[in-house]
Structures are given as C-alpha cells and as structure tokens.
N, C-alpha and C positions, 0 to 999 in steps of 0.2 A: 369914655373909650377913645384912645388915640389911634392914629394910623399905625403906630408901632404895635399896638395890641392886635389890630386887624391882621397885620403881616405875621405876627407870632402865631395867630390862629391858622393862617394859610400854611406856614411851615409845619405846624403840628399835623395838619390835614395830610400833607405830603408824607410825613414820617409815619403816621399811624396806618396809612393806606399803602405803604411800601412803594411809593412812586419812584420809578427809576430816574426821573428828571429832577430829583431833589437837589442834587449838586448844582445843576444849572440854575434852578430857581434861587438858591441861596446866593449865588453870584449876582444875579440880576437885582435882587432886593437889597443886598448889602452895598452894592456898588452904585446903584442908581436911585431906587425908590426911597430907601431910608434916608440917605443924605439930603433929599429934597423935602420929604414929608414928615420926617421924624419930629415928634413933639406936637404935631398939629392934631386938634380934636377932630375925630372922624366926621361929626356932624357939620363942622365948619369948613370942610374942604368943598370948594365950589368948582363948577365947570371951568371958570376962569383960571383957577389954580391948576387944573389939569392941562389947560391950554398953555399956561406959562411953563409948566414942566416940559411939555412937548417942544416948545420953542427952544428951551435951554438945551434939550437933547439934540435937536436939529443943528443948533449952532456948534455943538460939540462934535458934529460929524456923524451922528448916528443915522442909520437908514430908517426909512419909514417902517420897514419890517421889524427891525430891532425895537423901535419905540412901541409899535403895536403889541409886541410880545410882553413888554414891560407893563403897558397899560392893561393888558388882559389879566396879568397877575394882580394888579391893583383892583380891578373889577371883581376878580374872583375872591379877593380878600373881603370886599364889601358884601358880596353875596353870601359867603359863609357866615359872616357876622349877622346878617339879616335872618338867615335860617335859624341861627342859635338865639335869636331875640336879644342880641347884644346892642343892636342899633335899630333905629326905626326908619331911617331913610339913607339913600346913597346919592351921590352926585351923578349927573349924566357924564359919561366918559366917552368922548368921541374918538374914533380911531381914524388913522390916516389912510389914504388910498395908496395901495402898494402897486408900483409899476415895475418892480424888479423881479416879478415872478418868472421863474425859468420856464421856457417852452421847449426844451430839448427832448428829443426822443430818438430812437434808433429805427432806421429802416433795416430790413433783414440783411441786406448786403453789408451795411455798416456793422451790424452786430457780428456777422461772420468774420469780417475783417479784423475786428478787435479780438475776437475769440482765438483766431489763428496766432495771435502774438502773445497771448496770455500763457503763463506756466501751466502745465498739464493739470496740476492740482486745483487751479482756479476755474478751469473750463466748466466742470459740472455745476458748481454753485452759481456761476454767472449765467449759465444756460437756464437753470431753474428760475433765476431772477427775471430773465428776459420773458419767459412764458407765463409766469405767475404774478409778477409785480410785487412779490413779498419783499419785506425789508431785509436786506442782506445781513447786517450785523446782528440784529436781535431775533430774527426769525429763521433765516436760512442757515447761517453758520452755526447756530445753536441747535439745529434740528438733530434729534437722536433717533436711533432705530426703534425705540419704544413708542415713537409717534407714527411709525410707518407700518402700513398693512399692504404688502405687495399683492396679496391674493385678491383684495378688493380694489386695489389701485387707489388707496386713499392715504392722506396724511392729515394728522390732527395737530393743530397748533393749540397748545394749552393756554389758558387765560393769562398766566403769569409771564408768558413769553411774548405777548403781543403788546403793541403800543397802547391800544385802547382797552386792554384787559378783557377782550372777548375771545372765547375759545372758538376755533374755526376748523370744522372737519371739511376737507377739500378732496373732491375726486379729481384725479389727474388725467391728462390726455396720455395716450399710449406712448408718445415720444418720451414723456417724463417718467412713466412707469419703467420703460426700458432703461433709461438713464439710472434710475434708482436700483434697478436690478443689477446693473453693472457695478454700481457702488457696493451692493450687498455681496456679490461674488468676490470682489476685492477684499471686503471686510472678512469674509469667511476664510479666505486663503492667506491673507497677509496681516490683517490687523484685527483679530477676533476680540481683543480687549478694548478697542477704541469704540466708545458709544456714539460718536458723532458720524452722521451720514457723510459730511464733507470735511476733509482734513488734509493736512500735509504729512504724508508718511506716518499716519497714526496720531499726529499731534493737532490740537485745535488750531484753526486759522484765526489768528488774532488781528493781523494787519495785512492789508493787500494794496495799500495806497501806492507804494513805489512800483509794484508790478503793474498796476492799472495805468499809472502815468506813462510808463514805458510802452505799454501796449497801444494806448490811444495815439501816442506820438508816432510809433512805428506804422500804425495804420493810417496816419494822416488825418486823424480825427481829434486833434487837441481841443480840449474844452468839454468833451463828453464826460459825464460823471455817472457812476453806477446808479444813482437815484433816478436817472433818466429811464431806467428799466420800468419804473412804476408808471410813468406816463405812457410808455410804450405798451405795457400790458393792458392798461385801461383802453387805449385807442384800439388795440387789436381785438379786445373782447367786444367793444361796441361795433366795430366793423363786422365781426362775425355774427352779429345779431343777438348776442347774449343779453337777456333782460337786465336792465340797469341794477335792480336790487341784487340779482345773482352775481353780477360782475363786481359790485361793491363788496359782497361777502368774500369772493375769491381774493381780491386785492387787499381787503382789510380796511376799506375806507368807511368810516362811521357816518360822516356827513356828506350830503349830496353836493354841497358847495365845493368841497375839496375835490370830490370825484369829478365834478364838471370842470374844475380848473385843470385837471390832469387829462381830460378828454381833448387832446390836441388835434386840430385840423391841419393837415399838411398840404403842400402844393399838389401832391399826388391825389389826395382826397378831393381837392377842387377839380382836378382834371377828370377824375372818375365821375364826379357829379355831372360835369358837362357831357361826358360820354353817355351817361344814363339818360340825360335830358334829350340828347340828339336821337337816341334809340326810341324814346317815347314819342317824339315828334314824328320820326320816320314811320313808326308803327301806326300812329294815329292817322297820318296822311294816307298811308296805304289802305287802311280800313275805309276811310272816307271816299277815296277814289274808287274803291271796289263797289261801294254802295251808291255813290253819286258821282259818276265819272266826270261831269262837267261843272261840279260845284266849287272847285278850288282853283286859284290862280296857279301859274307855273311855279312861283316861289311861295311855299306854304307859310312863310314867316311874314309876308307882306300884308 
C-alpha cells in the first residue's frame, strides 16, 4: 500500500459521504501531499519524513495553519486505511503550534454600527448571525421556511446543511422570533414563491463580501469579518450563564477545544471581573465589621 492508495481512500471517503469540502481536499492533496509523498510505501513513511515535508512547506511560505490542515488530511488517510485493515501501523504526525488564530469579536455598539451601514437585505441575516453564531453561508443564507416554526419559536437545521452533519433544533430568543415574523410577513405579501428566509428581493443571497467590506469601512471597523459573529455568540452565551454543552449545541461546535478557542475574553470582561471582586471584598468586609467591629485594619487588603 502506497501513500497514493491511502489518499485515494481518503478522497473516496469524502465522495461517498457527500462531504462539501471535497473540492478543497482535492486541491490540498494534489498540490501538496501527493507531489511529496507519491510513490512512497505507507509503512515506510516516518516521522522524520513528515517533519521534512513540514519544513519544505514552511520554506515555501505556508502558514502553520495551512500545514496543519494538510497534515490532518494525511493523518485521516492513515486512520481510514487502518480501520479498513489495509495497513497495520501509521507514523506519528506532529502538528505545529498555531499562533495566527483570530481573536476578533463584536461588542454590541460595533455590531450596531456595521448593521447601520449594511444594505437592508443583509441586516436580518447578519442580526441572526450575531445572536446565534450560526455559519452564514451554509446555515443562515440557506435557511428555508420549511425549517421554521414560528408558533414554537424554533428553527431546525437539517443534518445535510451543517458543517458537522448534525441536525440541530434551536429555540430562539423573542428578538429573533420577531425578526423571523417580519421576514414571514414580507414573504406572504411580496415573495410567496421564495423558499428562503433571507433573500434579496426574492432571490438567494449568493455573495455579500463587497457590501460587508463597505459597511465595516464606513463604520470605522476595517478588519472585522462575518466569522467574528461566531466568537461573539459563544462569548455572549457564556456570559449569560448558558451551560457549555447547550451553548455548543446552539452554535454548532462539535469539539470543546474549538468552542474554548472562540470563548474570547475581552478588556471589558477583565474590568467586569475586577468589579465583581471589589464587590465581593466590600461585602465580606462589611459582614466582618458587623460581627467583629475591631477585628479588621483600616485597609482590608493590607
């Protein structure tokens, strides 16, 4: 069994399971993995070979994140072959530390500033993204009325529409129920044949990059990207005291590691923590003074 055979098995796995990322995977394996590993016997590839590949990709200017995605595909190829009893061992494939993970998120005032500069058709889906953290292109813009139940205030994401292929029934806050109700009234009166909840004059929203770029520029927030809404939603849910497992279900995060990466701590969070600490100290001091008037120094922190 050669590495070529392993990668053929990987591509077949993506094809038979209808993975939407197949096109991206083909580019990665054909452009980077196969040129380096083609013809090598799977059992003969060592960790040293993996590290040599990593070094070559770094010298070519690839980021640690890009290299890790490629190594993850190679590792997946080996795992699939092991499961099928095509090979009996695999090399250790070390990943690189990634320091380029984005930490952007939106404070409410920033979100409102961008929203004010967006075209009217984009305001509802972007508002939905801000509060739920759902993926805009694959989950929000593809949302149809057959997935919405306004009476119960729920929306169901079907398995084939989500990145991790898990169906998710979600109860919505009243603010979003009202937003969907407005969309429904518009649907009934103007676009009864359009199945999409969010649209441009009855047509699916395919691209919004140009409108987004103009809006963040006009709002003085250049560099903000729509994906920042996912980090924002995670942070807001955690702040609100929503249990982690429930929050992960709402936002569609399958692994805790990614969820934690999105749970961003802001400067405001740190200030709020200090405020809570000060209140705790003050309350503790007041209680102690009430029960033991002479037991504390003037400054309770000394």
